[in-house]
C-alpha positions as CSV (number, residue, x, y, z in Angstrom):
1,M,96.3,118.5,111.5
2,K,93.3,118.3,113.8
3,R,91.1,117.7,110.8
4,L,93.3,114.7,109.8
5,V,93.0,113.2,113.3
6,A,89.3,113.7,113.4
7,V,88.9,112.1,110.0
8,A,91.0,109.2,111.0
9,I,89.0,108.7,114.1
10,V,85.7,108.7,112.2
11,A,87.1,106.4,109.5
12,Y,88.4,104.0,112.2
13,A,85.0,104.0,114.0
14,T,83.0,103.4,110.8
15,G,84.9,100.7,108.9
16,S,87.8,98.6,108.0
17,A,90.1,97.8,105.1
18,G,87.0,96.6,103.2
19,F,85.4,100.0,103.6
20,A,88.7,101.6,102.3
21,S,89.0,99.4,99.3
22,E,85.5,100.3,98.1
23,R,86.7,103.9,97.9
24,C,89.9,103.1,96.0
25,D,88.5,102.2,92.6
26,V,90.9,104.5,90.8
27,P,92.8,103.7,87.6
28,V,96.5,103.4,88.2
29,A,97.2,106.1,85.7
30,D,95.5,108.6,88.1
31,W,97.5,107.6,91.2
32,Q,99.8,110.1,92.8
33,P,103.3,108.8,93.6
34,R,104.0,107.2,97.0
35,K,106.6,109.9,97.7
36,V,103.8,112.6,97.5
37,L,101.9,110.7,100.2
38,Q,105.0,110.3,102.3
39,A,105.8,114.0,102.0
40,K,102.2,114.9,103.0
41,L,102.3,112.6,106.0
42,E,105.7,113.8,107.1
43,S,104.6,117.5,106.9
44,D,101.7,116.5,109.2
45,G,104.2,115.1,111.8
46,W,104.1,111.4,110.9
47,K,107.2,109.2,110.7
48,V,106.5,106.9,107.8
49,R,107.9,103.3,108.1
50,S,106.5,102.1,104.7
51,I,103.8,102.6,102.2
52,R,102.4,99.7,100.1
53,T,99.4,99.0,97.9
54,E,96.5,97.0,99.4
55,D,93.2,96.4,97.7
56,G,93.7,99.4,95.3
57,C,94.6,101.8,98.2
58,Y,97.8,103.0,99.6
59,E,98.4,101.6,103.1
60,A,100.9,103.5,105.2
61,F,102.6,102.1,108.3
62,A,103.7,105.0,110.4
63,I,103.9,106.7,113.8
64,N,101.4,109.5,113.7
65,A,101.9,113.0,115.3
66,E,100.5,111.7,118.5
67,G,103.2,109.0,118.7
68,E,100.8,106.0,118.0
69,N,101.8,103.2,115.6
70,V,99.2,103.2,112.9
71,A,98.2,101.5,109.7
72,A,96.3,103.9,107.5
73,F,94.6,103.5,104.2
74,F,94.5,106.4,101.6
75,N,92.8,107.0,98.3
76,P,95.7,106.9,95.8
77,K,94.4,109.8,93.7
78,S,93.2,112.3,96.3
79,L,95.4,111.0,99.2
80,E,92.3,111.3,101.4
81,I,92.6,109.2,104.5
82,L,90.0,106.4,104.4
83,D,90.7,104.2,107.4
84,T,93.1,104.1,110.3
85,K,94.0,101.3,112.8
86,I,96.0,101.9,115.9
87,E,98.6,99.1,116.2
88,H,99.3,98.0,119.8
């Protein structure tokens, strides 16, 4: 969990959705289902509001384990977190 938070902070500090979309050049046939991402996030303590596709990435709108409203981008194949924005 701490690793996920650290990665999210680094991703937030280094880029935006444009950065995320550059890393989401994955054929749709290789994508994991959204429900797999949702289960992963929920096991990390997130409360997922929705998951959509944006620029070839998954974008999750959720409340993270720290209670913050976030919009986070994920690689649809690896489910690696690429970018996170705290919503105020």
